[in-house]
C-alpha positions in Angstrom: -48.7 -17.6 95.5 -45.6 -17.8 93.4 -43.5 -15.9 96.7 -45.5 -18.5 98.6 -44.0 -21.7 96.7 -40.4 -19.8 97.0 -40.4 -19.4 100.4 -41.4 -22.9 100.7 -38.6 -24.1 98.5 -36.0 -22.1 100.6 -37.1 -24.6 103.1 -35.2 -27.9 101.0 -31.7 -28.7 102.2 -32.2 -27.0 105.5 -31.8 -30.2 107.1 -27.7 -29.4 105.6 -27.2 -25.9 106.9 -28.6 -27.4 110.1 -25.7 -30.2 110.8 -23.7 -30.3 113.7 -20.1 -31.3 113.0 -21.2 -34.8 115.2 -24.2 -35.6 113.5 -22.4 -36.8 110.6 -20.0 -38.6 112.3 -23.2 -40.4 114.6 -24.5 -41.3 111.3 -21.9 -43.3 110.0 -21.5 -45.1 113.5 -25.3 -45.7 113.3 -24.2 -47.8 109.4 -21.2 -49.3 111.3 -24.0 -50.8 113.2 -26.2 -51.9 110.6 -23.2 -53.3 109.1 -21.8 -55.1 111.5 -25.5 -55.9 112.3 -26.5 -57.3 108.8 -23.0 -58.4 107.4 -21.8 -60.0 110.5 -24.6 -61.1 111.9 -23.8 -59.0 115.2 -27.1 -58.9 117.5 -29.0 -57.9 114.2 -32.4 -57.9 116.0 -31.4 -54.9 118.1 -28.7 -53.3 116.2 -30.6 -53.0 112.6 -33.5 -51.1 114.5 -30.2 -49.5 117.2 -28.7 -48.0 113.9 -31.6 -46.8 111.9 -32.7 -44.8 114.9 -28.8 -43.1 115.4 -29.8 -42.3 111.4 -32.8 -40.9 112.1 -32.0 -38.7 115.2 -29.0 -37.1 114.0 -30.9 -35.6 110.4 -31.6 -32.3 111.7 -35.1 -30.6 112.2 -36.7 -33.8 111.9 -38.7 -33.4 115.3 -38.3 -37.3 115.9 -37.3 -36.7 119.6 -39.6 -33.2 120.1 -42.9 -33.6 122.3 -45.0 -35.9 120.0 -42.0 -36.7 117.8 -42.6 -40.1 116.7 -39.7 -41.5 118.3 -40.4 -39.3 121.6 -43.8 -41.4 121.4 -42.1 -44.8 121.5 -39.9 -43.4 124.0 -42.8 -42.9 126.5 -44.6 -45.7 125.7 -41.8 -48.4 127.0 -38.7 -46.8 127.6 -38.9 -44.1 130.1 -41.4 -46.5 132.7 -39.3 -49.7 132.0 -41.7 -51.1 129.9 -40.0 -53.0 127.2 -36.8 -54.2 129.3 -39.8 -56.0 131.9 -41.5 -57.1 128.3 -38.0 -58.9 126.7 -37.4 -60.2 130.4 -40.6 -62.0 130.5 -39.7 -64.2 126.6 -36.0 -64.3 128.2 -37.1 -66.4 131.2 -39.8 -68.6 128.6 -37.0 -69.4 126.9 -34.2 -70.7 129.6 -34.0 -74.0 130.8 -33.1 -74.1 134.4 -33.1 -77.6 134.4 -29.1 -78.1 134.4 -28.6 -75.2 136.9 -31.4 -77.6 138.9 -29.3 -80.5 138.4 -26.1 -79.3 139.8 -27.1 -76.8 142.5 -23.2 -76.0 143.5 -22.5 -74.7 139.6 -24.6 -71.6 140.8 -21.9 -70.3 143.1 -20.0 -69.3 139.6 -23.2 -67.6 138.3 -22.4 -65.7 141.2 -18.9 -65.1 140.9 -19.2 -64.1 137.2 -21.2 -60.6 138.7 -17.9 -59.8 141.0 -16.8 -57.7 138.0 -20.0 -55.3 137.7 -19.2 -54.5 141.8 -15.2 -53.8 140.8 -16.4 -51.5 137.3 -18.9 -50.0 139.7 -15.9 -49.2 142.2 -13.4 -47.7 139.5 -16.9 -45.9 137.9 -17.2 -44.1 141.3 -13.2 -43.5 141.7 -13.7 -41.5 138.0 -16.0 -39.3 139.6 -19.0 -41.0 137.9 -21.8 -39.7 140.1 -23.8 -43.3 142.1 -26.4 -43.7 139.9 -24.4 -43.2 136.7 -21.6 -46.2 138.3 -24.2 -48.7 138.6 -25.7 -48.4 135.2 -22.0 -48.4 134.3 -21.6 -51.5 136.4 -24.2 -53.6 135.2 -23.0 -53.8 131.5 -20.5 -56.0 133.4 -23.4 -58.3 133.5 -23.5 -58.9 129.9 -27.2 -58.7 130.1 -28.9 -56.2 127.4 -32.4 -55.6 129.3 -31.0 -55.8 132.5 -28.4 -52.7 131.4 -31.4 -51.1 129.4 -33.4 -51.6 132.7 -31.6 -50.0 135.1 -30.1 -47.1 133.0 -33.2 -46.1 131.6 -34.7 -45.9 135.0 -31.4 -44.0 137.0 -29.3 -42.0 134.1 -31.7 -41.9 130.8 -28.8 -39.6 129.8 -26.3 -42.7 129.5 -29.1 -45.3 127.6 -27.5 -44.9 124.3 -23.6 -45.7 125.4 -24.7 -48.6 128.2 -26.9 -50.3 125.5 -24.7 -49.9 122.9 -21.9 -51.2 124.9 -23.7 -54.0 126.5 -24.9 -55.3 123.1 -21.1 -54.7 121.6 -19.6 -56.9 123.8 -22.1 -59.3 124.2 -22.2 -60.5 120.9 -18.0 -60.1 121.4 -17.8 -62.2 124.2 -16.5 -65.5 122.3 -13.5 -62.6 121.2 -13.3 -61.4 124.8 -12.9 -64.9 126.9 -11.1 -67.1 125.4 -7.2 -65.2 126.1 -8.4 -65.2 129.2 -9.8 -68.7 129.6 -6.3 -69.5 128.4 -4.3 -67.0 130.6 -5.4 -68.2 133.9 -5.8 -72.1 133.5 -3.4 -74.5 132.5 -3.7 -77.3 129.9 -4.3 -80.1 132.6 -7.1 -77.8 133.6 -8.7 -77.1 130.7 -8.8 -81.5 130.0 -11.0 -82.1 132.7 -13.9 -84.1 131.8 -16.9 -83.2 134.1 -18.8 -86.8 134.6 -22.6 -86.6 135.0 -24.2 -88.0 138.1 -27.1 -85.7 138.7 -30.8 -86.8 138.6 -33.2 -85.4 136.4 -35.2 -82.7 138.1 -39.1 -83.6 138.8 -41.9 -80.9 137.0 -42.5 -79.8 140.8 -39.0 -78.6 141.1 -39.0 -76.9 138.2 -41.9 -74.9 138.8 -41.1 -74.3 142.3 -37.9 -73.0 141.3 -38.6 -69.4 139.6 -41.7 -68.9 142.2 -39.0 -69.2 145.7 -36.3 -67.7 143.4 -39.1 -64.4 143.2 -40.2 -64.7 147.1 -36.8 -64.7 148.0 -35.0 -62.8 145.5 -37.8 -59.7 146.2 -37.5 -60.0 149.9 -33.4 -59.8 150.3 -33.7 -57.2 147.3 -37.1 -55.7 146.5 -36.0 -53.0 144.3 -34.6 -55.7 141.7 -38.3 -57.3 141.7 -39.5 -56.4 138.5 -36.5 -57.5 136.9 -36.4 -60.7 138.9 -40.3 -61.1 138.6 -40.9 -61.0 135.3 -38.0 -63.7 134.0 -39.4 -66.1 136.7 -43.2 -65.2 135.7 -41.6 -66.3 132.1 -40.0 -69.7 133.1 -42.8 -70.4 134.9 -45.4 -70.0 132.1 -42.9 -72.4 130.5 -42.9 -75.1 133.3 -46.3 -75.5 134.2 -47.6 -76.5 130.7 -50.8 -74.6 130.8 -50.4 -71.5 129.1 -48.5 -72.8 126.0 -50.3 -70.2 124.3 -49.2 -66.8 126.8 -44.9 -69.1 126.8 -44.8 -69.2 122.8 -46.4 -65.3 122.2 -44.0 -64.2 125.0 -40.6 -65.8 123.1 -42.4 -64.8 119.9 -44.3 -61.7 119.0 -44.5 -60.0 121.9 -41.0 -60.4 122.1 -40.1 -59.2 118.5 -42.4 -56.5 118.5 -41.1 -54.7 122.1 -37.5 -55.6 120.2 -38.1 -53.2 117.4 -39.7 -50.5 119.8 -36.9 -50.6 121.7 -34.1 -50.7 119.5 -35.3 -47.7 117.5 -36.0 -45.8 120.6 -32.4 -46.6 122.0 -31.1 -45.2 118.6 -32.9 -42.7 119.4 -30.8 -41.6 122.3 -27.8 -41.3 120.1 -27.8 -37.6 119.4 -24.2 -36.8 118.4 -24.4 -33.6 120.4 -25.3 -35.7 123.8 -23.2 -38.7 122.5 -19.8 -38.1 121.1 -18.7 -37.1 124.8 -15.6 -38.2 126.5 -18.2 -39.4 128.9 -19.0 -42.3 126.2 -15.5 -43.4 125.7 -14.9 -43.8 129.3 -18.0 -45.8 130.0 -17.2 -48.4 126.7 -14.1 -48.6 128.7 -15.7 -49.6 131.5 -18.1 -52.1 129.8 -14.8 -54.2 128.0 -13.4 -54.4 131.8 -16.6 -55.0 133.4 -16.8 -57.8 130.9 -12.9 -58.8 131.5 -13.5 -59.2 135.0 -16.5 -60.9 135.0 -14.4 -63.8 133.3 -11.9 -63.5 134.9 -13.6 -64.3 138.5 -15.6 -67.0 137.3 -12.5 -68.6 136.2 -11.0 -67.9 139.8 -13.8 -69.2 141.3 -14.2 -72.8 139.1 -10.1 -73.2 140.1 -11.0 -72.7 143.6 -13.7 -75.4 143.4 -11.5 -77.6 141.2 -9.2 -77.4 144.5 -11.9 -78.3 146.6 -13.9 -81.2 144.6 -10.3 -83.0 144.2 -9.8 -81.8 140.6 -13.5 -82.7 139.4 -14.5 -79.5 138.0 -13.0 -77.9 134.9 -12.0 -74.4 135.5 -13.4 -73.5 132.1 -17.0 -73.4 133.1 -16.7 -70.0 135.5 -16.3 -68.5 132.3 -20.0 -69.2 131.5 -21.2 -67.9 135.1 -22.2 -64.5 132.8 -25.4 -63.6 131.3 -24.6 -63.9 127.7 -26.7 -67.3 127.6 -26.0 -69.8 125.7 -23.1 -68.0 123.9 -21.4 -68.2 126.6 -21.8 -72.0 127.3 -20.6 -72.5 124.1 -17.6 -70.4 123.9 -16.8 -73.2 127.3 -17.4 -76.1 125.0 -15.0 -75.1 122.4 -12.5 -74.5 124.7 -12.7 -77.5 126.2 -13.0 -79.8 123.0 -9.8 -77.8 122.0 -7.6 -79.9 124.8 -9.8 -82.8 125.1 -12.4 -84.4 122.2 -14.0 -86.1 124.8 -14.6 -82.5 127.0 -18.3 -82.6 126.7 -18.6 -79.2 128.8 -21.9 -78.1 127.5 -24.7 -79.1 130.4 -22.1 -78.1 133.0 -21.6 -74.7 131.2 -25.3 -74.1 130.6 -26.2 -74.2 134.4 -23.7 -71.8 135.3 -24.8 -69.7 132.1 -28.4 -70.3 133.6 -27.1 -69.3 137.2 -25.4 -66.3 135.6 -28.6 -65.4 134.4 -30.4 -65.0 137.5 -27.2 -63.8 139.3 -27.2 -60.6 137.0 -31.0 -60.0 137.8 -30.0 -60.0 141.5 -26.7 -58.0 141.3 -29.1 -55.0 139.8 -31.2 -55.8 142.3 -28.8 -55.6 145.3 -27.3 -52.6 144.1 -30.6 -51.0 143.5 -32.3 -51.7 147.0 -28.6 -50.5 148.3 -29.2 -47.2 146.7 -32.7 -47.1 148.4 -31.3 -48.1 151.6 -29.0 -45.3 151.1 -31.9 -43.0 150.1 -30.6 -41.8 146.9 -33.3 -43.6 145.2 -37.0 -43.2 145.8 
């Protein structure tokens, strides 16, 4: 009996003996993510569970990601089969107002222009030797849309999930820091001072209901591989606009989204084992992700300048920066920058239109890339 107790006590501290050099570093990274979330309010809903998950997975011998481990069970339940990001998309659709976009449809072009950085970064990742599927996952970081990046990566490049997810959400939270210098660099003070008048008419309830159905059908026919992404966000929006399923809408916005966000975050953290995460490849992914968002902003603003010329100076090029999917953060950045140069410059609703166009555009960009890969026989 005494010998058995001694043998049992000898197991205490075994985790210390089995620490890999990378584990303490990743535990520190997890603590950094918790600091950013708690102290700096950087995407706390996701960074708190991601950071804590990173700490858990880097404690040796716990078996959390073994076949029947706690984190492996959660991962298999909703990340391995893409369920969690798709459920979040239903909630995003339920919270999104496409009214400003429908009131001024030409602004949708800015949402499309804001996705060019994805394709440019995709080409660069291929040039640096990443596989086609890995390059797609890296490029999608530029969508500035966490659920899209998670969906694509978990489905086609799960070994990159931790790095891509951390990059996507970190850069999304840094949009107010990343975008303004680029916006000022590409525009003149005169352009930034342009006031945009609204001559649009209110959108009817019928149009708001038809829009998600039409986008689902048209987008699905163009790029069927991305229909799960497009269909879930449009389902959420249809529930919001039809007005007859308010209980489902509220559940999608609140209870379902909150539970899924918690489970998704801790599952992402579980992929951040230091032995797999701390590689040169991870640093390249972080660099490419940053480049993708910068290029998205550049392309959006430059297209805004082109629209300004085409309309005889009626479009403020700043709103092109909102053509990414960081909703509504990017629209607020545009409004704040515009006010610096013209205190009567209320660009928010125009920027929101571009921003919602960016949400649809990011999903369509991912769908197009996946459908192209399917056509090439790379994905089934």
